[in-house]
N, CA and C atoms as an extended XYZ file, in Angstrom:
210
Properties=species:S:1:pos:R:3:atomname:S:1:resname:S:1:resid:I:1 pbc="F F F"
N        -5.605      -21.537       15.884 N   MET     1
C        -5.661      -20.169       15.416 CA  MET     1
C        -5.152      -20.099       13.976 C   MET     1
N        -5.840      -19.340       13.169 N   GLN     2
C        -5.496      -19.227       11.759 CA  GLN     2
C        -4.339      -18.244       11.573 C   GLN     2
N        -3.358      -18.638       10.744 N   ASP     3
C        -2.256      -17.726       10.435 CA  ASP     3
C        -2.764      -16.630        9.517 C   ASP     3
N        -2.397      -15.407        9.816 N   LYS     4
C        -2.757      -14.281        8.972 CA  LYS     4
C        -1.490      -13.679        8.401 C   LYS     4
N        -1.622      -13.170        7.196 N   LYS     5
C        -0.511      -12.453        6.593 CA  LYS     5
C        -0.734      -10.972        6.877 C   LYS     5
N         0.216      -10.353        7.548 N   PHE     6
C         0.126       -8.933        7.849 CA  PHE     6
C         1.147       -8.156        7.039 C   PHE     6
N         0.812       -6.915        6.773 N   ILE     7
C         1.703       -6.000        6.079 CA  ILE     7
C         2.034       -4.883        7.054 C   ILE     7
N         3.319       -4.660        7.242 N   TYR     8
C         3.789       -3.679        8.211 CA  TYR     8
C         3.755       -2.274        7.624 C   TYR     8
N         3.397       -1.321        8.458 N   GLY     9
C         3.448        0.085        8.093 CA  GLY     9
C         3.835        0.911        9.300 C   GLY     9
N         4.294        2.115        9.043 N   LYS    10
C         4.691        3.004       10.128 CA  LYS    10
C         4.265        4.412        9.751 C   LYS    10
N         3.640        5.117       10.705 N   ILE    11
C         3.232        6.492       10.465 CA  ILE    11
C         3.557        7.332       11.691 C   ILE    11
N         3.526        8.637       11.494 N   GLU    12
C         3.678        9.554       12.616 CA  GLU    12
C         2.386       10.341       12.753 C   GLU    12
N         1.808       10.302       13.939 N   VAL    13
C         0.576       11.028       14.236 CA  VAL    13
C         0.828       11.878       15.474 C   VAL    13
N         0.601       13.175       15.339 N   ASP    14
C         0.799       14.095       16.461 CA  ASP    14
C         2.176       13.939       17.105 C   ASP    14
N         3.195       13.772       16.263 N   GLY    15
C         4.557       13.672       16.750 CA  GLY    15
C         4.935       12.332       17.352 C   GLY    15
N         4.057       11.370       17.261 N   ARG    16
C         4.341       10.049       17.831 CA  ARG    16
C         4.398        9.012       16.722 C   ARG    16
N         5.437        8.214       16.715 N   CYS    17
C         5.593        7.173       15.708 CA  CYS    17
C         4.763        5.954       16.109 C   CYS    17
N         4.002        5.434       15.163 N   LEU    18
C         3.153        4.276       15.420 CA  LEU    18
C         3.497        3.146       14.463 C   LEU    18
N         3.706        1.945       14.999 N   ASP    19
C         3.866        0.742       14.184 CA  ASP    19
C         2.478        0.180       13.909 C   ASP    19
N         2.248       -0.267       12.687 N   LEU    20
C         0.939       -0.769       12.283 CA  LEU    20
C         1.075       -2.114       11.586 C   LEU    20
N         0.067       -2.966       11.749 N   LEU    21
C        -0.041       -4.213       10.998 CA  LEU    21
C        -1.399       -4.225       10.317 C   LEU    21
N        -1.384       -4.381        9.001 N   PHE    22
C        -2.592       -4.378        8.199 CA  PHE    22
C        -2.818       -5.743        7.568 C   PHE    22
N        -4.085       -6.111        7.386 N   THR    23
C        -4.398       -7.258        6.549 CA  THR    23
C        -4.384       -6.772        5.108 C   THR    23
N        -4.344       -7.692        4.157 N   GLU    24
C        -4.371       -7.299        2.745 CA  GLU    24
C        -5.661       -6.560        2.408 C   GLU    24
N        -6.775       -6.954        3.021 N   VAL    25
C        -8.059       -6.280        2.785 CA  VAL    25
C        -7.998       -4.841        3.275 C   VAL    25
N        -7.416       -4.621        4.454 N   GLU    26
C        -7.296       -3.262        4.985 CA  GLU    26
C        -6.420       -2.383        4.093 C   GLU    26
N        -5.331       -2.944        3.576 N   VAL    27
C        -4.461       -2.197        2.672 CA  VAL    27
C        -5.214       -1.845        1.387 C   VAL    27
N        -5.950       -2.795        0.838 N   ALA    28
C        -6.706       -2.543       -0.392 CA  ALA    28
C        -7.750       -1.452       -0.171 C   ALA    28
N        -8.453       -1.500        0.943 N   ARG    29
C        -9.462       -0.468        1.246 CA  ARG    29
C        -8.816        0.908        1.406 C   ARG    29
N        -7.703        0.957        2.135 N   ALA    30
C        -7.028        2.229        2.357 CA  ALA    30
C        -6.474        2.788        1.051 C   ALA    30
N        -5.936        1.921        0.204 N   ASN    31
C        -5.414        2.380       -1.077 CA  ASN    31
C        -6.528        2.915       -1.959 C   ASN    31
N        -7.651        2.221       -1.977 N   LYS    32
C        -8.784        2.689       -2.779 CA  LYS    32
C        -9.246        4.060       -2.298 C   LYS    32
N        -9.305        4.220       -0.979 N   ARG    33
C        -9.719        5.492       -0.392 CA  ARG    33
C        -8.716        6.591       -0.744 C   ARG    33
N        -7.431        6.281       -0.723 N   ALA    34
C        -6.393        7.269       -1.009 CA  ALA    34
C        -6.334        7.666       -2.472 C   ALA    34
N        -6.787        6.791       -3.359 N   THR    35
C        -6.711        7.096       -4.787 CA  THR    35
C        -7.972        7.744       -5.333 C   THR    35
N        -8.985        7.920       -4.501 N   GLU    36
C       -10.189        8.635       -4.925 CA  GLU    36
C        -9.844       10.111       -5.088 C   GLU    36
N       -10.118       10.686       -6.248 N   PRO    37
C        -9.795       12.105       -6.462 CA  PRO    37
C       -10.414       13.029       -5.411 C   PRO    37
N       -11.576       12.683       -4.887 N   THR    38
C       -12.219       13.540       -3.892 CA  THR    38
C       -11.479       13.533       -2.559 C   THR    38
N       -10.579       12.583       -2.352 N   ASN    39
C        -9.810       12.512       -1.110 CA  ASN    39
C        -8.391       13.051       -1.254 C   ASN    39
N        -8.061       13.594       -2.406 N   SER    40
C        -6.681       14.016       -2.658 CA  SER    40
C        -6.204       15.081       -1.676 C   SER    40
N        -7.115       15.851       -1.113 N   ASN    41
C        -6.702       16.890       -0.164 CA  ASN    41
C        -6.204       16.306        1.162 C   ASN    41
N        -6.444       15.027        1.416 N   PHE    42
C        -5.959       14.384        2.637 CA  PHE    42
C        -4.536       13.852        2.484 C   PHE    42
N        -4.021       13.824        1.266 N   ILE    43
C        -2.684       13.307        0.995 CA  ILE    43
C        -1.719       14.490        0.976 C   ILE    43
N        -0.776       14.551        1.931 N   PRO    44
C         0.186       15.667        1.936 CA  PRO    44
C         0.991       15.691        0.646 C   PRO    44
N         1.258       16.885        0.158 N   GLU    45
C         1.959       17.032       -1.124 CA  GLU    45
C         3.346       16.411       -1.113 C   GLU    45
N         4.019       16.439        0.019 N   ASN    46
C         5.395       15.945        0.049 CA  ASN    46
C         5.496       14.428        0.166 C   ASN    46
N         4.380       13.707        0.203 N   VAL    47
C         4.455       12.249        0.283 CA  VAL    47
C         3.790       11.546       -0.896 C   VAL    47
N         3.388       12.277       -1.899 N   ASN    48
C         2.721       11.670       -3.067 CA  ASN    48
C         3.716       10.979       -3.988 C   ASN    48
N         4.546       10.117       -3.457 N   THR    49
C         5.551        9.465       -4.277 CA  THR    49
C         4.999        8.274       -5.045 C   THR    49
N         3.761        7.871       -4.780 N   CYS    50
C         3.164        6.732       -5.473 CA  CYS    50
C         2.399        7.158       -6.721 C   CYS    50
N         2.345        8.436       -6.975 N   TRP    51
C         1.578        8.938       -8.112 CA  TRP    51
C         2.497        9.153       -9.291 C   TRP    51
N         2.094        9.001      -10.525 N   PRO    52
C         0.759        8.578      -10.914 CA  PRO    52
C         0.534        7.100      -10.618 C   PRO    52
N        -0.702        6.751      -10.455 N   ILE    53
C        -1.066        5.371      -10.146 CA  ILE    53
C        -1.048        4.572      -11.435 C   ILE    53
N        -0.261        3.522      -11.450 N   GLU    54
C        -0.168        2.669      -12.629 CA  GLU    54
C        -0.511        1.243      -12.232 C   GLU    54
N        -1.181        0.546      -13.132 N   LYS    55
C        -1.519       -0.850      -12.897 CA  LYS    55
C        -0.238       -1.667      -12.811 C   LYS    55
N        -0.112       -2.533      -11.796 N   PRO    56
C         1.107       -3.341      -11.693 CA  PRO    56
C         1.196       -4.344      -12.847 C   PRO    56
N         2.410       -4.787      -13.149 N   PRO    57
C         2.552       -5.770      -14.223 CA  PRO    57
C         1.836       -7.068      -13.846 C   PRO    57
N         1.437       -7.812      -14.866 N   GLU    58
C         0.717       -9.069      -14.636 CA  GLU    58
C         1.557      -10.058      -13.848 C   GLU    58
N         2.837      -10.037      -14.051 N   CYS    59
C         3.735      -10.970      -13.380 CA  CYS    59
C         4.430      -10.241      -12.234 C   CYS    59
N         4.396      -10.835      -11.045 N   SER    60
C         5.017      -10.194       -9.884 CA  SER    60
C         6.529      -10.159      -10.031 C   SER    60
N         7.139       -9.300       -9.260 N   PHE    61
C         8.591       -9.148       -9.282 CA  PHE    61
C         9.300      -10.476       -9.049 C   PHE    61
N         8.896      -11.179       -7.985 N   TRP    62
C         9.576      -12.431       -7.648 CA  TRP    62
C         9.365      -13.496       -8.707 C   TRP    62
N         8.179      -13.548       -9.300 N   ASN    63
C         7.959      -14.512      -10.376 CA  ASN    63
C         8.800      -14.172      -11.599 C   ASN    63
N         8.980      -12.864      -11.874 N   ARG    64
C         9.805      -12.475      -13.025 CA  ARG    64
C        11.249      -12.905      -12.823 C   ARG    64
N        11.787      -12.637      -11.618 N   ILE    65
C        13.218      -12.948      -11.432 CA  ILE    65
C        13.491      -14.434      -11.299 C   ILE    65
N        12.452      -15.219      -10.973 N   THR    66
C        12.651      -16.668      -10.892 CA  THR    66
C        12.214      -17.373      -12.163 C   THR    66
N        11.822      -16.595      -13.185 N   GLY    67
C        11.488      -17.176      -14.482 CA  GLY    67
C        10.145      -17.887      -14.524 C   GLY    67
N         9.201      -17.493      -13.668 N   ASN    68
C         7.900      -18.160      -13.629 CA  ASN    68
C         6.794      -17.395      -14.374 C   ASN    68
N         7.147      -16.473      -15.235 N   CYS    69
C         6.147      -15.688      -15.967 CA  CYS    69
C         5.795      -16.352      -17.287 C   CYS    69
N         4.639      -15.969      -17.803 N   LYS    70
C         4.186      -16.498      -19.093 CA  LYS    70
C         5.094      -16.032      -20.203 C   LYS    70
């Protein structure tokens, strides 16, 4: 069996807390869907803490702190 890298998430739907495991592809698709201006009405106003959307730095956090950046 192939090892998969999962990303954990947690949401509340209809008053019930759900644990979720996403693949990187699923996260990328969901993020793209969430950042489409036509879908902004689906994002509750009190959780838009990721906005404005900014491109991440070229060097990841862990690479920066370990001195592996260009």
